[in-house]
C-alpha positions as CSV (number, residue, x, y, z in Angstrom):
1,M,-6.8,-91.8,83.8
2,A,-4.5,-91.0,86.7
3,Q,-4.8,-91.8,90.5
4,F,-3.5,-89.4,93.0
5,L,-3.2,-90.2,96.6
6,V,-3.8,-87.1,99.4
7,G,-2.4,-87.3,102.6
8,S,-3.2,-85.3,105.8
9,R,-3.9,-85.7,109.4
10,A,-6.7,-88.0,110.8
11,S,-8.9,-85.5,112.5
12,T,-12.4,-84.7,111.4
13,L,-11.1,-81.2,110.3
14,A,-8.2,-82.6,108.5
15,R,-10.4,-84.9,106.4
16,T,-13.0,-81.9,105.9
17,Q,-10.4,-79.8,104.5
18,V,-9.1,-82.7,102.2
19,R,-12.7,-82.6,101.0
20,E,-13.0,-79.1,100.8
21,Y,-9.8,-79.1,98.8
22,L,-10.7,-81.9,96.3
23,A,-14.1,-80.6,95.3
24,P,-13.0,-78.3,92.5
25,L,-10.2,-80.7,91.4
26,R,-12.8,-83.6,91.1
27,E,-15.1,-81.3,88.9
28,R,-12.4,-80.1,87.3
29,F,-10.6,-83.3,86.0
30,P,-13.6,-86.1,86.4
31,E,-11.0,-88.4,84.5
32,H,-8.7,-88.6,87.7
33,V,-9.2,-90.2,90.7
34,F,-8.1,-88.6,94.1
35,T,-7.9,-90.9,97.1
36,H,-7.4,-89.8,100.9
37,R,-5.0,-91.4,103.2
38,A,-5.2,-90.3,107.0
39,I,-1.9,-90.3,108.4
40,L,-1.6,-90.4,112.3
41,E,1.0,-87.8,113.6
42,G,2.9,-87.7,117.2
43,G,0.5,-84.7,118.3
44,D,-2.5,-86.9,117.5
45,R,-1.0,-89.7,119.4
46,D,0.0,-88.0,122.7
47,R,-2.9,-85.5,123.9
48,K,-1.0,-84.8,127.2
49,S,2.0,-83.5,126.4
50,T,2.7,-79.9,125.3
51,V,3.0,-79.3,121.5
52,A,6.6,-78.2,122.0
53,S,7.6,-81.4,123.9
54,V,6.2,-83.3,121.2
55,S,7.7,-82.0,118.6
56,A,11.1,-81.9,120.3
57,V,10.7,-85.7,120.6
58,S,9.9,-86.2,116.9
59,G,12.5,-83.8,115.9
60,G,9.8,-81.9,113.7
61,S,6.4,-80.7,113.8
62,A,4.3,-82.4,116.2
63,F,1.2,-81.9,113.1
64,S,3.3,-82.5,110.4
65,T,6.6,-84.9,110.3
66,E,4.7,-88.1,109.8
67,Q,3.0,-86.6,106.4
68,E,6.3,-85.0,105.4
69,A,7.9,-88.5,105.8
70,A,5.2,-90.3,103.9
71,L,5.3,-87.9,100.9
72,L,9.0,-88.2,100.6
73,R,8.7,-91.9,100.5
74,G,6.2,-91.5,97.8
75,E,3.5,-92.9,99.9
76,V,1.5,-90.1,99.1
77,D,1.7,-87.7,96.0
78,V,0.4,-84.5,98.2
79,V,-0.5,-83.4,101.6
80,V,-3.3,-81.2,102.7
81,H,-2.3,-79.5,105.8
82,S,-3.5,-76.6,107.9
83,L,-0.5,-74.0,107.1
84,K,-0.4,-72.4,110.6
85,D,0.7,-76.3,112.0
86,L,3.5,-76.1,109.2
87,P,7.1,-75.1,110.4
88,T,8.4,-72.2,108.1
89,A,10.8,-74.4,106.4
90,S,10.0,-77.3,104.3
91,P,12.2,-80.3,104.4
92,A,14.8,-81.1,101.5
93,G,12.8,-81.9,98.5
94,L,9.2,-80.5,99.6
95,V,7.8,-77.5,98.4
96,L,4.5,-75.5,99.1
97,L,2.2,-74.7,96.3
98,P,-0.5,-71.6,96.2
99,P,-3.3,-72.7,98.4
100,P,-7.0,-72.2,97.5
101,D,-9.0,-69.3,98.9
102,R,-8.4,-68.7,102.5
103,E,-10.9,-69.1,105.3
104,D,-11.6,-66.5,108.3
105,V,-8.5,-65.9,109.7
106,R,-9.7,-65.1,113.2
107,D,-10.1,-66.6,116.5
108,A,-13.4,-67.3,118.4
109,L,-14.2,-67.2,122.1
110,C,-16.7,-70.4,122.5
111,G,-19.3,-70.4,125.4
112,S,-19.3,-66.5,126.3
113,T,-18.1,-63.3,124.8
114,L,-15.0,-61.4,126.3
115,D,-16.9,-58.7,128.1
116,G,-19.3,-61.5,129.4
117,L,-16.5,-63.3,130.9
118,R,-16.8,-62.9,134.9
119,K,-13.7,-62.0,136.8
120,G,-11.5,-65.0,137.2
121,A,-13.4,-66.9,134.5
122,R,-11.8,-70.2,133.4
123,V,-10.9,-70.0,129.6
124,G,-9.4,-73.3,127.9
125,T,-6.8,-72.9,125.2
126,G,-3.6,-74.9,124.3
127,S,-1.9,-72.2,122.5
128,P,0.6,-69.7,123.9
129,R,-0.1,-67.0,121.7
130,R,-3.4,-67.2,122.6
131,V,-2.6,-67.3,126.4
132,A,-0.5,-64.1,125.9
133,Q,-2.9,-62.4,124.1
134,L,-5.9,-63.1,126.4
135,L,-4.2,-61.9,129.4
136,A,-3.1,-59.0,127.8
137,V,-6.4,-57.9,127.7
138,R,-7.9,-59.8,130.8
139,P,-5.3,-60.3,133.0
140,D,-7.7,-61.5,135.6
141,L,-8.7,-64.7,133.8
142,E,-7.4,-67.9,134.4
143,L,-6.1,-69.9,131.7
144,V,-6.6,-73.4,131.6
145,P,-4.5,-75.7,129.0
146,I,-6.5,-78.3,126.9
147,R,-5.7,-80.1,123.7
148,G,-7.5,-82.2,121.2
149,N,-9.6,-81.9,118.2
150,V,-12.2,-79.1,117.7
151,P,-15.4,-81.0,118.9
152,P,-13.9,-82.6,122.0
153,R,-12.3,-78.9,123.0
154,L,-15.8,-77.7,122.8
155,Q,-17.0,-80.1,125.1
156,K,-14.8,-79.1,127.5
157,I,-16.7,-75.9,128.5
158,R,-19.1,-78.6,130.0
159,T,-16.4,-81.8,131.2
160,M,-14.3,-79.7,132.8
161,G,-16.5,-76.5,134.1
162,L,-14.9,-73.9,131.8
163,D,-16.5,-70.6,131.2
164,A,-15.0,-70.6,127.4
165,V,-13.0,-71.9,125.2
166,V,-10.4,-70.3,122.2
167,L,-10.6,-72.1,118.7
168,A,-10.2,-70.7,114.9
169,V,-13.1,-69.4,113.2
170,A,-11.9,-71.6,110.2
171,G,-11.8,-74.6,111.8
172,L,-15.3,-74.1,113.4
173,R,-16.8,-73.0,109.8
174,R,-15.3,-75.8,108.2
175,L,-17.2,-78.2,110.6
176,G,-20.2,-76.5,110.7
177,L,-19.9,-75.5,114.0
178,Q,-20.1,-71.6,113.6
179,D,-23.2,-71.2,115.9
180,E,-21.1,-72.3,118.7
181,I,-18.9,-69.0,118.4
182,G,-19.8,-66.6,121.2
183,E,-17.7,-63.7,119.4
184,A,-14.9,-63.5,116.8
185,L,-11.8,-61.9,118.5
186,P,-10.9,-58.6,117.2
187,L,-7.8,-58.7,114.9
188,D,-5.9,-55.7,116.2
189,L,-5.9,-57.3,119.7
190,F,-5.8,-60.7,118.7
191,P,-3.7,-61.1,115.6
192,P,-4.1,-64.9,114.4
193,S,-1.2,-67.5,113.8
194,P,0.4,-66.8,110.5
195,G,-1.2,-68.8,108.1
196,Q,-4.3,-69.4,110.0
197,G,-7.2,-69.9,108.1
198,A,-5.2,-71.3,105.0
199,L,-4.5,-74.9,103.7
200,G,-0.8,-75.7,103.2
201,I,-0.4,-77.9,100.0
202,Q,2.7,-79.4,100.3
203,V,4.2,-81.9,97.2
204,R,7.5,-83.1,96.3
205,E,9.5,-80.6,94.3
206,D,10.4,-82.8,91.4
207,N,7.1,-84.2,90.6
208,A,6.2,-81.6,88.1
209,A,2.8,-83.3,86.8
210,V,1.4,-82.9,90.3
211,R,2.6,-79.3,90.6
212,E,0.9,-78.4,87.2
213,L,-2.2,-80.1,88.3
214,L,-2.7,-78.9,91.8
215,S,-1.7,-75.3,90.2
216,T,-5.0,-74.6,88.9
217,V,-7.0,-74.3,91.9
218,G,-4.4,-72.4,93.9
219,D,-4.9,-68.5,94.6
220,D,-1.8,-66.4,94.0
221,S,-3.1,-63.3,96.2
222,V,-3.8,-65.6,99.3
223,D,-0.3,-67.2,98.7
224,R,1.7,-63.6,98.5
225,R,-0.1,-63.0,102.2
226,I,0.7,-66.0,103.9
227,R,4.2,-65.7,102.6
228,A,4.4,-62.4,104.0
229,E,3.2,-63.6,107.2
230,R,5.4,-66.7,107.2
231,A,8.7,-64.7,106.6
232,L,7.9,-62.5,109.4
233,L,7.6,-66.0,111.5
234,A,10.7,-67.0,109.9
235,E,12.8,-64.0,110.8
236,L,11.9,-64.3,114.6
237,H,13.0,-67.9,114.7
238,G,9.1,-68.6,115.6
239,G,6.9,-71.4,115.6
240,C,3.6,-72.9,116.8
241,S,4.8,-72.8,120.5
242,V,5.6,-69.2,120.5
243,P,3.0,-66.0,121.1
244,V,3.6,-64.4,117.5
245,G,0.4,-63.2,115.7
246,A,0.4,-61.9,112.2
247,Y,-2.2,-61.3,109.0
248,A,-1.8,-59.6,105.7
249,V,-4.2,-57.9,103.5
250,T,-4.2,-56.6,99.9
251,L,-4.8,-52.9,99.6
252,P,-7.1,-51.4,97.2
253,G,-3.8,-50.3,95.1
254,G,-2.4,-53.8,95.1
255,E,0.2,-53.3,97.8
256,L,0.3,-55.6,101.0
257,E,-0.3,-54.7,104.4
258,L,1.2,-56.9,107.1
259,L,0.4,-56.4,111.0
260,A,2.4,-58.3,113.4
261,Q,2.3,-58.4,117.1
262,V,4.7,-60.4,120.0
263,T,3.3,-61.1,123.4
264,S,4.7,-62.1,126.9
265,L,3.3,-64.9,128.3
266,D,1.8,-63.1,131.1
267,G,0.4,-60.6,128.8
268,R,2.6,-57.6,130.3
269,R,4.5,-56.9,127.5
270,R,3.5,-56.5,124.0
271,V,5.1,-55.3,121.0
272,S,3.3,-54.6,117.7
273,G,3.8,-53.0,114.1
274,T,2.4,-52.7,110.6
275,R,4.2,-52.2,107.6
276,S,3.0,-52.0,103.8
277,G,5.0,-53.3,100.6
278,R,5.1,-54.6,97.2
279,A,2.7,-57.7,96.6
280,D,5.3,-59.3,94.6
281,E,8.3,-59.0,97.2
282,P,6.0,-60.8,100.5
283,E,9.1,-62.4,102.2
284,K,11.0,-58.9,102.1
285,L,7.7,-57.5,103.6
286,G,7.8,-60.0,106.2
287,A,11.6,-59.6,107.0
288,A,11.4,-56.2,107.3
289,L,8.5,-56.0,109.9
290,A,10.3,-58.6,111.9
291,Y,13.4,-56.2,112.3
292,E,11.3,-53.6,113.4
293,L,9.7,-55.7,116.1
294,L,13.2,-56.8,117.1
295,D,14.1,-53.4,117.4
296,Q,11.1,-52.8,120.0
297,G,12.3,-55.7,121.9
298,A,10.4,-58.8,120.4
299,G,13.9,-60.6,120.6
300,E,13.6,-60.2,124.5
301,I,10.2,-61.9,124.9
302,L,10.7,-64.6,122.5
303,D,14.1,-65.5,124.2
304,A,12.0,-65.5,127.6
305,V,9.5,-67.8,126.1
306,R,12.0,-70.3,124.6
307,G,13.8,-70.4,128.2
308,T,10.2,-71.0,130.0
309,A,9.7,-73.7,127.2
310,A,13.3,-75.3,127.7
311,G,12.8,-75.4,131.3
């Protein structure tokens, strides 16, 4: 029998994701003990600052830095992240394993449908990507910054007098809150954050025993799709604070198809593209589509966003 320590953020959603991930492992390896350890991140301590500013202070990601440090110190054997929260490059000594099956990648409007929102309606979201995409479709909306875990953000519809909030379908479904969804937003207009809906399974590179054990529940098809999405984001030098949306699908013939969109924060300009490529070369596909978007002016949009954040 061996004992494995599994780290995650302290939120209800993070704990739920750990239970989801460990269920097949516990069934497959009943002789092993998997123990969860919650790790408080900077973004969870500070609910007022923007995610970008918290990341700048911590020197890493607002939602992964402390967990990665604990993993490097050997305090946990594996960390289960929401993949969209992770920077595209892992710290030296850490690697990502293929995740299990992916949840629904779409964003959800809770409290209303898009067509049901009155002119000037107040919609809550803390995501620059969601702000940009909403304004591109509904420039009349008032976007209200909100942060926090999923249930408190839902409650802000009432406590802040909002008409709706935008959340990930995956998080709502994992928490059993799918009845709160007014509308799952269409992917062609609202492509999600790269990796949205997938778990990020991070381990130490030199821990061969853990890597071998956890590889038994990984899905290589999901892994290839998210690698294409994250390669595009890396080539655009993006992160969770820039308005980049992307998602990949596996075509009937086995190839990957990747769609991506970059939108200005005011929603007035957006560039998008779709490209297909070999499933065994997901990073090449992601980089190629990123170059196409840059040729269309994505770099100018992202430079302006970064300039706004820096100011």
